[in-house]
C-alpha positions in Angstrom: -23.4 -52.8 -35.5 -23.2 -55.7 -33.0 -19.7 -54.8 -31.9 -21.3 -52.0 -29.7 -22.7 -54.6 -27.3 -19.6 -56.7 -26.7 -17.8 -54.3 -24.3 -18.1 -56.9 -21.5 -16.7 -60.0 -23.8 -13.7 -57.8 -25.3 -12.7 -56.2 -21.8 -12.6 -59.8 -20.2 -11.2 -61.8 -22.9 -8.4 -59.1 -23.7 -8.5 -56.0 -22.1 -7.9 -54.1 -25.3 -5.1 -56.6 -26.2 -1.5 -56.0 -26.7 -0.9 -52.4 -27.1 -4.4 -51.9 -27.6 -4.7 -54.4 -31.0 -8.2 -55.5 -30.1 -9.8 -52.2 -28.6 -12.7 -50.9 -30.1 -14.8 -47.5 -29.9 -17.1 -48.7 -27.1 -14.2 -50.5 -25.2 -12.0 -47.6 -25.4 -15.3 -45.2 -24.1 -15.3 -48.1 -20.9 -11.4 -47.6 -20.4 -11.5 -43.8 -20.7 -14.7 -43.3 -18.0 -13.5 -46.0 -15.8 -9.8 -46.2 -15.9 -9.1 -42.6 -16.6 -11.6 -41.0 -14.5 -12.2 -38.8 -17.8 -16.0 -38.5 -17.7 -16.7 -35.8 -19.9 -14.4 -37.1 -22.9 -16.1 -40.6 -22.6 -19.7 -38.8 -22.8 -18.4 -36.9 -25.8 -17.2 -40.3 -27.3 -20.7 -41.7 -26.5 -22.6 -38.9 -28.1 -20.3 -39.3 -31.6 -20.8 -43.2 -31.2 -24.7 -42.7 -31.2 -24.5 -40.8 -34.3 -22.4 -43.0 -36.1 -25.1 -45.9 -34.9 -27.6 -43.6 -36.0 -26.6 -42.7 -39.6 -25.3 -46.5 -40.1 -29.0 -47.4 -38.9 -31.0 -45.2 -41.1 -28.7 -45.9 -44.0 -29.4 -49.8 -43.6 -32.9 -49.2 -43.5 -33.4 -47.6 -46.6 -30.9 -49.7 -48.5 -33.2 -52.6 -46.9 -36.8 -54.1 -47.6 -37.8 -52.8 -44.4 -37.3 -49.2 -45.3 -38.3 -48.6 -48.8 -41.6 -48.1 -50.7 -43.9 -50.7 -49.9 -46.0 -50.4 -52.9 
């Protein structure tokens, strides 16, 4: 989950890497919006990433001690 916060680090170090080898979803969204000027597609990808993170967060909270029964 923390990989979604490291766009600046990945872009600075590799820029997507050789042949897109280190491109993550957030880096792809940033490249799509800034380099290709395709803002609609980038916002749709951001919405998909939000839904993925929402489901992962809900699953994490339900499986951890924070979201379970506190009886």
